[in-house]
C-alpha positions in Angstrom: -29.1 -34.0 -10.7 -28.4 -31.1 -8.4 -26.9 -27.7 -8.1 -24.7 -26.6 -5.2 -22.9 -23.2 -5.1 -20.6 -22.2 -2.3 -18.4 -19.3 -1.2 -16.0 -19.1 1.7 -15.1 -15.6 2.7 -13.5 -13.9 5.7 -16.5 -13.7 8.1 -19.0 -16.0 6.5 -19.7 -19.1 4.4 -22.6 -19.3 2.0 -23.7 -22.5 0.5 -26.8 -22.8 -1.7 -28.6 -25.8 -3.3 -31.7 -26.6 -5.3 -34.1 -29.3 -4.0 -35.1 -31.3 -7.1 -35.0 -35.1 -7.1 -34.9 -36.8 -10.5 -34.7 -40.4 -11.8 -31.9 -41.2 -14.2 -30.9 -44.5 -15.8 -27.5 -46.0 -15.4 -25.8 -49.0 -17.0 -25.6 -51.7 -14.4 -22.1 -52.9 -15.4 -20.4 -49.5 -15.7 -22.6 -47.2 -13.7 -22.4 -44.7 -16.5 -25.5 -42.7 -17.3 -27.7 -44.0 -20.1 -28.0 -40.8 -22.1 -30.4 -42.5 -24.5 -33.1 -42.3 -21.8 -34.6 -39.0 -20.6 -34.3 -37.6 -17.1 -37.6 -38.2 -15.2 -38.7 -35.3 -13.0 -40.4 -36.1 -9.7 -42.3 -34.2 -7.1 -39.9 -35.2 -4.4 -37.5 -32.8 -2.7 -34.1 -33.4 -1.1 -32.0 -31.3 1.3 -28.5 -31.5 -0.2 -26.7 -29.4 2.5 -26.4 -30.5 6.1 -24.8 -28.7 9.0 -22.8 -31.6 10.5 -21.0 -29.5 13.2 -21.4 -26.1 14.6 -18.7 -24.9 12.2 -19.1 -27.1 9.1 -21.6 -27.8 6.3 -21.6 -31.0 4.2 -22.9 -30.7 0.6 -23.4 -34.0 -1.3 -24.9 -34.3 -4.7 -25.6 -37.2 -7.2 -26.9 -40.7 -6.7 -29.1 -40.8 -3.7 -27.7 -44.0 -2.2 -24.2 -42.4 -2.4 -25.3 -39.1 -0.8 -27.1 -40.9 2.1 -24.2 -43.3 2.8 -21.6 -40.5 3.0 -23.9 -38.3 5.1 -24.7 -41.1 7.5 -21.2 -42.3 8.0 -19.8 -38.8 8.4 -22.5 -37.5 10.8 -21.9 -40.6 13.0 -18.1 -39.8 13.4 -18.0 -36.1 13.9 -18.9 -34.1 17.0 -20.4 -30.6 17.2 -17.1 -29.0 18.1 -15.1 -30.3 15.1 -13.8 -27.6 12.7 -13.2 -27.7 9.0 -9.8 -29.2 9.2 -10.9 -32.0 11.6 -13.9 -32.8 9.5 -11.8 -33.0 6.4 -9.5 -35.6 8.0 -12.5 -37.6 9.2 -14.1 -37.4 5.7 -10.9 -38.7 4.1 -10.9 -41.7 6.5 -14.6 -42.3 5.9 -14.2 -42.4 2.1 -11.1 -44.6 2.3 -12.9 -47.1 4.5 -16.0 -47.1 2.3 -14.0 -47.7 -0.8 -12.3 -50.6 0.8 -15.4 -52.5 1.9 -16.2 -55.9 0.6 -19.4 -55.9 -1.5 -20.3 -59.5 -0.7 -23.2 -59.7 1.8 -24.3 -56.1 1.3 -27.7 -55.3 -0.2 -27.8 -54.1 -3.8 -28.3 -50.3 -3.0 -25.3 -50.2 -0.7 -23.2 -52.2 -3.3 -24.1 -49.7 -6.0 -23.3 -46.8 -3.6 -19.8 -48.1 -2.9 -19.1 -48.8 -6.5 -20.1 -45.3 -7.5 -18.0 -43.8 -4.7 -15.0 -45.8 -6.1 -15.7 -44.3 -9.6 -16.2 -40.7 -8.3 -18.8 -38.5 -6.7 -19.4 -34.9 -5.6 -19.1 -33.9 -2.0 -17.8 -30.8 -0.3 -17.2 -29.5 3.2 -17.6 -25.7 3.9 -16.9 -24.0 7.1 -14.5 -22.5 9.6 -11.3 -23.6 11.3 -10.7 -23.2 15.0 -8.5 -20.2 14.1 -11.4 -18.6 12.4 -10.5 -19.0 8.7 -13.3 -19.8 6.3 -12.6 -22.5 3.7 -13.8 -25.6 1.8 -12.7 -29.1 1.2 -13.4 -31.2 -1.9 -13.9 -34.6 -0.4 -13.7 -36.5 -3.8 -10.5 -34.9 -5.2 -8.9 -33.8 -2.0 -8.6 -30.1 -2.7 -8.5 -27.8 0.3 -8.5 -24.0 0.4 -9.0 -21.3 3.1 -9.8 -17.6 2.8 -6.9 -16.1 4.6 -6.3 -12.9 2.8 -9.4 -11.0 1.8 -7.5 -8.9 -0.7 -6.8 -12.0 -2.8 -8.9 -14.8 -4.2 -11.3 -16.8 -2.1 -12.6 -20.4 -2.5 -15.8 -20.9 -4.6 -17.6 -24.0 -5.9 -20.3 -24.5 -8.6 -21.3 -28.1 -8.9 -24.1 -28.6 -11.4 -25.3 -31.0 -14.1 -22.9 -29.8 -16.8 -19.5 -29.1 -15.3 -17.9 -27.8 -18.5 -20.8 -25.3 -19.0 -21.4 -24.5 -15.4 -17.8 -23.7 -14.7 -18.0 -20.6 -16.9 -20.2 -19.0 -14.2 -17.3 -19.1 -11.6 -16.4 -15.6 -12.9 -19.8 -14.3 -11.8 -18.8 -15.2 -8.2 -15.5 -13.3 -8.5 -16.2 -9.9 -7.0 -13.8 -6.9 -7.0 -12.3 -6.0 -3.7 -14.7 -3.1 -3.2 -17.7 -5.3 -3.9 -17.0 -8.1 -1.5 -20.0 -7.7 0.9 -22.4 -10.3 2.1 -25.4 -9.2 0.1 -23.4 -8.9 -3.1 -22.4 -12.5 -2.7 -26.0 -13.5 -2.1 -27.0 -11.6 -5.3 -24.3 -13.2 -7.4 -25.2 -16.7 -6.2 -28.8 -16.0 -7.1 -27.8 -14.9 -10.6 -25.9 -18.2 -11.2 -28.8 -20.3 -9.8 -31.3 -18.5 -12.0 -29.3 -19.1 -15.2 -28.4 -22.7 -14.4 -32.0 -23.6 -13.2 -33.2 -22.1 -16.5 -30.6 -23.9 -18.6 -31.0 -27.3 -16.8 -34.7 -26.9 -15.9 -35.4 -30.7 -16.0 -32.5 -31.3 -13.5 -32.4 -28.2 -11.3 -35.3 -26.6 -9.4 -35.7 -22.9 -9.2 -35.7 -22.7 -5.4 -32.3 -21.4 -4.2 -31.8 -22.6 -0.6 -29.2 -20.5 1.2 -27.3 -22.0 4.2 -25.1 -19.5 6.0 -22.5 -19.6 8.7 -21.2 -16.3 9.9 -19.1 -14.9 12.7 -20.7 -12.9 15.5 -18.0 -12.0 17.9 -16.5 -15.3 19.1 -19.6 -17.3 18.0 -20.4 -19.0 14.7 -24.1 -18.6 13.9 -26.3 -20.2 11.3 -29.2 -18.9 9.2 -31.2 -20.2 6.3 -33.4 -18.6 3.7 -35.0 -19.7 0.4 -35.4 -17.5 -2.7 -37.2 -18.6 -5.8 -34.8 -17.7 -8.7 -37.7 -17.9 -11.2 -38.9 -14.6 -9.9 -35.7 -13.0 -11.4 -35.9 -14.7 -14.8 -37.4 -11.6 -16.5 -34.9 -9.3 -14.8 -32.1 -11.4 -16.1 -33.5 -11.5 -19.6 -34.6 -15.2 -19.4 -37.8 -16.6 -20.9 -40.2 -18.3 -18.6 -39.8 -22.1 -18.6 -43.3 -22.6 -20.0 -42.7 -20.4 -23.0 -39.3 -22.0 -23.6 -40.7 -25.5 -23.6 -43.5 -24.5 -25.9 -41.2 -22.9 -28.4 -38.5 -25.6 -28.0 -36.0 -22.7 -28.0 -33.0 -23.9 -25.9 
């Protein structure tokens, strides 16, 4: 599984992700998870956020064949000057075309990827429009939102292993008007990542990889940084994972 957290605000877009790769079992006929079998942790890492144009990030999580297929198809069709709205339309076309493909003649991994895309997946676009508005696009369900008025709500996403539980942390990302500064958003994302990497420690790694697009005059610039959220467990009142596993106190 994976964790992706995103915020689109007036002059910047912040998207974070963990890097853990796990092995999970699915039923071949329904592609539903086999919850009777444990999640297997690996030593592999995966980059779940990709800058597909100068103004736009793609964040895809879930089944690796699905994520790679969507990323590959989308990257091939966009150009570096496309904005969020243009990439959103291209993404809709890509998903529609993939869902409509015939499975006969394709190799098994690609067949499975197409079947899973038909059933549902998690993918988002974050970035700027040509007019300078920050926003996000939910590629799977079609939702689209821009941050036009900084005195009102702004788009956020938390996509983790347990949607019902993880959704509660959306409130942590809701800052008061006088708190809405870049570093405060970074700190709040780090809090959410720490709690969810602790809660889902078999599925989510502690490294919080920040991908940032920000305005600098007429330019859109990019930066990246990684912070290990485990360094903040004690500060946030969380037990170390080792102690938690030993005591089996979840």
